[in-house]
FIKOLZA-1660 file (N, C-alpha, C; in steps of 0.1 Angstrom, whole numbers, plus 5000, padded with zeros to 4 digits):
% residues 107
   i   px   py   pz ch aa at
   1 0543 7921 8485  A  M  N
   1 0541 7935 8488  A  M CA
   1 0534 7942 8476  A  M  C
   2 0539 7940 8464  A  A  N
   2 0534 7946 8452  A  A CA
   2 0520 7941 8449  A  A  C
   3 0517 7929 8451  A  S  N
   3 0504 7923 8449  A  S CA
   3 0494 7930 8458  A  S  C
   4 0497 7931 8471  A  A  N
   4 0489 7937 8481  A  A CA
   4 0486 7952 8477  A  A  C
   5 0496 7959 8473  A  K  N
   5 0495 7973 8469  A  K CA
   5 0485 7974 8457  A  K  C
   6 0487 7966 8447  A  A  N
   6 0478 7966 8435  A  A CA
   6 0464 7963 8439  A  A  C
   7 0462 7953 8448  A  K  N
   7 0448 7950 8452  A  K CA
   7 0442 7961 8460  A  K  C
   8 0450 7967 8468  A  E  N
   8 0445 7979 8477  A  E CA
   8 0441 7990 8468  A  E  C
   9 0449 7993 8458  A  L  N
   9 0446 8004 8448  A  L CA
   9 0433 8001 8441  A  L  C
  10 0431 7989 8436  A  V  N
  10 0419 7985 8429  A  V CA
  10 0407 7985 8438  A  V  C
  11 0408 7981 8451  A  S  N
  11 0396 7981 8460  A  S CA
  11 0393 7995 8465  A  S  C
  12 0402 8004 8465  A  S  N
  12 0399 8017 8471  A  S CA
  12 0396 8028 8460  A  S  C
  13 0396 8024 8448  A  N  N
  13 0393 8034 8437  A  N CA
  13 0383 8028 8427  A  N  C
  14 0373 8036 8423  A  P  N
  14 0363 8031 8414  A  P CA
  14 0369 8026 8400  A  P  C
  15 0379 8034 8396  A  V  N
  15 0386 8030 8383  A  V CA
  15 0401 8032 8385  A  V  C
  16 0408 8021 8381  A  V  N
  16 0423 8022 8381  A  V CA
  16 0428 8018 8368  A  V  C
  17 0438 8026 8363  A  V  N
  17 0445 8023 8350  A  V CA
  17 0459 8021 8354  A  V  C
  18 0464 8009 8353  A  F  N
  18 0479 8006 8355  A  F CA
  18 0484 8009 8341  A  F  C
  19 0494 8018 8340  A  S  N
  19 0497 8024 8327  A  S CA
  19 0513 8026 8327  A  S  C
  20 0518 8030 8315  A  K  N
  20 0531 8035 8314  A  K CA
  20 0530 8048 8307  A  K  C
  21 0537 8058 8312  A  S  N
  21 0536 8072 8307  A  S CA
  21 0538 8073 8292  A  S  C
  22 0547 8065 8286  A  Y  N
  22 0550 8066 8272  A  Y CA
  22 0542 8057 8263  A  Y  C
  23 0533 8049 8268  A  C  N
  23 0526 8039 8261  A  C CA
  23 0514 8045 8253  A  C  C
  24 0513 8045 8240  A  P  N
  24 0502 8051 8233  A  P CA
  24 0489 8045 8236  A  P  C
  25 0488 8032 8239  A  F  N
  25 0475 8026 8242  A  F CA
  25 0470 8030 8256  A  F  C
  26 0479 8033 8265  A  C  N
  26 0476 8038 8278  A  C CA
  26 0470 8052 8277  A  C  C
  27 0477 8060 8268  A  V  N
  27 0473 8074 8266  A  V CA
  27 0458 8074 8260  A  V  C
  28 0456 8064 8251  A  D  N
  28 0442 8064 8245  A  D CA
  28 0432 8060 8255  A  D  C
  29 0434 8051 8264  A  V  N
  29 0425 8047 8274  A  V CA
  29 0422 8059 8284  A  V  C
  30 0433 8065 8288  A  K  N
  30 0432 8076 8298  A  K CA
  30 0424 8088 8291  A  K  C
  31 0427 8090 8278  A  K  N
  31 0420 8101 8271  A  K CA
  31 0405 8097 8270  A  K  C
  32 0401 8085 8267  A  L  N
  32 0387 8080 8266  A  L CA
  32 0380 8083 8279  A  L  C
  33 0386 8078 8290  A  L  N
  33 0380 8080 8303  A  L CA
  33 0379 8095 8307  A  L  C
  34 0388 8103 8303  A  T  N
  34 0387 8118 8305  A  T CA
  34 0376 8123 8297  A  T  C
  35 0375 8119 8284  A  E  N
  35 0364 8124 8276  A  E CA
  35 0350 8120 8281  A  E  C
  36 0349 8109 8288  A  L  N
  36 0337 8104 8294  A  L CA
  36 0334 8111 8307  A  L  C
  37 0343 8120 8311  A  N  N
  37 0342 8126 8324  A  N CA
  37 0342 8116 8336  A  N  C
  38 0350 8106 8334  A  S  N
  38 0351 8096 8344  A  S CA
  38 0363 8099 8353  A  S  C
  39 0361 8098 8366  A  S  N
  39 0373 8099 8375  A  S CA
  39 0380 8085 8374  A  S  C
  40 0393 8086 8375  A  F  N
  40 0401 8073 8375  A  F CA
  40 0415 8076 8381  A  F  C
  41 0421 8066 8386  A  K  N
  41 0434 8067 8392  A  K CA
  41 0444 8060 8382  A  K  C
  42 0453 8068 8377  A  A  N
  42 0464 8062 8368  A  A CA
  42 0476 8059 8376  A  A  C
  43 0481 8047 8375  A  I  N
  43 0494 8043 8382  A  I CA
  43 0504 8041 8370  A  I  C
  44 0513 8051 8369  A  E  N
  44 0523 8050 8359  A  E CA
  44 0535 8041 8363  A  E  C
  45 0534 8029 8359  A  L  N
  45 0544 8019 8363  A  L CA
  45 0558 8022 8360  A  L  C
  46 0561 8029 8349  A  D  N
  46 0574 8033 8346  A  D CA
  46 0580 8044 8355  A  D  C
  47 0571 8051 8363  A  L  N
  47 0575 8061 8372  A  L CA
  47 0575 8057 8387  A  L  C
  48 0569 8045 8389  A  E  N
  48 0568 8040 8403  A  E CA
  48 0581 8032 8406  A  E  C
  49 0586 8034 8419  A  N  N
  49 0598 8026 8423  A  N CA
  49 0596 8011 8421  A  N  C
  50 0584 8006 8424  A  D  N
  50 0581 7992 8424  A  D CA
  50 0572 7988 8412  A  D  C
  51 0573 7996 8401  A  G  N
  51 0565 7994 8390  A  G CA
  51 0566 7981 8383  A  G  C
  52 0578 7976 8382  A  G  N
  52 0581 7963 8377  A  G CA
  52 0575 7952 8385  A  G  C
  53 0576 7953 8398  A  E  N
  53 0570 7943 8407  A  E CA
  53 0555 7943 8406  A  E  C
  54 0549 7955 8405  A  I  N
  54 0535 7956 8404  A  I CA
  54 0530 7950 8391  A  I  C
  55 0537 7953 8380  A  Q  N
  55 0533 7947 8367  A  Q CA
  55 0534 7932 8368  A  Q  C
  56 0544 7926 8374  A  S  N
  56 0545 7912 8376  A  S CA
  56 0534 7906 8385  A  S  C
  57 0530 7913 8395  A  A  N
  57 0519 7909 8404  A  A CA
  57 0506 7910 8396  A  A  C
  58 0504 7920 8388  A  L  N
  58 0492 7921 8380  A  L CA
  58 0491 7909 8370  A  L  C
  59 0502 7905 8364  A  H  N
  59 0503 7894 8355  A  H CA
  59 0498 7881 8362  A  H  C
  60 0504 7879 8374  A  E  N
  60 0500 7867 8382  A  E CA
  60 0485 7868 8385  A  E  C
  61 0480 7880 8388  A  W  N
  61 0466 7881 8393  A  W CA
  61 0456 7880 8381  A  W  C
  62 0459 7887 8370  A  T  N
  62 0449 7888 8359  A  T CA
  62 0453 7879 8347  A  T  C
  63 0465 7875 8346  A  G  N
  63 0470 7868 8334  A  G CA
  63 0473 7877 8323  A  G  C
  64 0473 7890 8325  A  Q  N
  64 0476 7900 8315  A  Q CA
  64 0489 7907 8319  A  Q  C
  65 0499 7906 8309  A  R  N
  65 0512 7911 8311  A  R CA
  65 0513 7926 8307  A  R  C
  66 0505 7930 8297  A  T  N
  66 0506 7943 8291  A  T CA
  66 0499 7954 8298  A  T  C
  67 0502 7966 8295  A  V  N
  67 0495 7978 8299  A  V CA
  67 0489 7985 8287  A  V  C
  68 0478 7992 8289  A  P  N
  68 0471 7995 8301  A  P CA
  68 0464 7982 8307  A  P  C
  69 0463 7982 8320  A  N  N
  69 0456 7971 8327  A  N CA
  69 0445 7979 8335  A  N  C
  70 0433 7977 8330  A  V  N
  70 0421 7985 8335  A  V CA
  70 0412 7977 8345  A  V  C
  71 0409 7984 8356  A  F  N
  71 0400 7978 8365  A  F CA
  71 0388 7988 8368  A  F  C
  72 0376 7983 8367  A  I  N
  72 0364 7992 8370  A  I CA
  72 0356 7985 8381  A  I  C
  73 0353 7992 8391  A  G  N
  73 0345 7986 8402  A  G CA
  73 0351 7974 8408  A  G  C
  74 0364 7973 8408  A  G  N
  74 0371 7961 8414  A  G CA
  74 0372 7950 8404  A  G  C
  75 0366 7951 8392  A  K  N
  75 0367 7940 8382  A  K CA
  75 0377 7943 8372  A  K  C
  76 0385 7933 8368  A  H  N
  76 0395 7934 8357  A  H CA
  76 0388 7935 8344  A  H  C
  77 0390 7946 8336  A  I  N
  77 0384 7948 8323  A  I CA
  77 0393 7944 8312  A  I  C
  78 0406 7946 8314  A  G  N
  78 0415 7942 8303  A  G CA
  78 0424 7954 8299  A  G  C
  79 0427 7954 8286  A  G  N
  79 0436 7965 8281  A  G CA
  79 0428 7975 8272  A  G  C
  80 0436 7981 8263  A  C  N
  80 0430 7991 8255  A  C CA
  80 0419 7986 8246  A  C  C
  81 0421 7975 8239  A  D  N
  81 0411 7969 8230  A  D CA
  81 0398 7966 8237  A  D  C
  82 0399 7959 8249  A  S  N
  82 0387 7956 8255  A  S CA
  82 0380 7968 8261  A  S  C
  83 0387 7978 8266  A  T  N
  83 0381 7990 8271  A  T CA
  83 0374 7998 8260  A  T  C
  84 0381 8000 8249  A  V  N
  84 0375 8007 8238  A  V CA
  84 0363 7998 8232  A  V  C
  85 0365 7985 8231  A  G  N
  85 0354 7976 8227  A  G CA
  85 0341 7977 8235  A  G  C
  86 0343 7978 8248  A  M  N
  86 0332 7980 8257  A  M CA
  86 0325 7993 8255  A  M  C
  87 0333 8003 8252  A  H  N
  87 0327 8016 8250  A  H CA
  87 0319 8016 8237  A  H  C
  88 0325 8010 8226  A  K  N
  88 0317 8009 8213  A  K CA
  88 0305 8001 8215  A  K  C
  89 0305 7991 8224  A  G  N
  89 0293 7983 8226  A  G CA
  89 0283 7989 8236  A  G  C
  90 0286 8001 8241  A  G  N
  90 0277 8008 8250  A  G CA
  90 0277 8002 8264  A  G  C
  91 0287 7995 8267  A  K  N
  91 0288 7989 8281  A  K CA
  91 0297 7996 8291  A  K  C
  92 0306 8005 8285  A  L  N
  92 0315 8011 8294  A  L CA
  92 0309 8022 8303  A  L  C
  93 0301 8031 8298  A  V  N
  93 0295 8042 8306  A  V CA
  93 0286 8036 8317  A  V  C
  94 0277 8026 8314  A  P  N
  94 0270 8021 8325  A  P CA
  94 0278 8015 8336  A  P  C
  95 0289 8008 8332  A  L  N
  95 0298 8002 8342  A  L CA
  95 0305 8013 8350  A  L  C
  96 0310 8024 8344  A  L  N
  96 0316 8035 8351  A  L CA
  96 0306 8042 8360  A  L  C
  97 0294 8043 8356  A  T  N
  97 0284 8050 8364  A  T CA
  97 0281 8041 8376  A  T  C
  98 0279 8028 8374  A  E  N
  98 0277 8019 8385  A  E CA
  98 0288 8019 8395  A  E  C
  99 0300 8020 8390  A  A  N
  99 0312 8020 8399  A  A CA
  99 0313 8034 8407  A  A  C
 100 0305 8044 8402  A  G  N
 100 0306 8057 8409  A  G CA
 100 0317 8066 8403  A  G  C
 101 0322 8062 8391  A  A  N
 101 0333 8070 8385  A  A CA
 101 0327 8082 8377  A  A  C
 102 0314 8080 8373  A  I  N
 102 0307 8091 8365  A  I CA
 102 0295 8094 8373  A  I  C
 103 0293 8107 8375  A  A  N
 103 0281 8112 8383  A  A CA
 103 0269 8110 8373  A  A  C
 104 0259 8103 8378  A  S  N
 104 0247 8101 8370  A  S CA
 104 0240 8114 8368  A  S  C
 105 0236 8117 8356  A  K  N
 105 0229 8129 8354  A  K CA
 105 0214 8128 8359  A  K  C
 106 0210 8137 8367  A  S  N
 106 0196 8137 8372  A  S CA
 106 0188 8145 8362  A  S  C
 107 0176 8139 8358  A  S  N
 107 0168 8145 8348  A  S CA
 107 0158 8155 8354  A  S  C
% end
């Protein structure tokens, strides 16, 4: 059930951040996405009734046990370091734009 729920969330949203409300790395990723004017859906696993099950399902699916667990355009990106690293490498904004999470600026 949790695996199907996680996959449904990822497939129906351009950007999903599986997060915990108290996690500083999660806060950093959500802040970065907000600063980039990206739309995203944050799932606070510590506040969800089935958060533990979802986190276990994500671990089975992605091999990543920790949060934040970031998906863009249905693709698993990783955690805070990989998301910030993509941004520093200039790859995050194009990916967010391609996924439809950032409105492309018309010139």
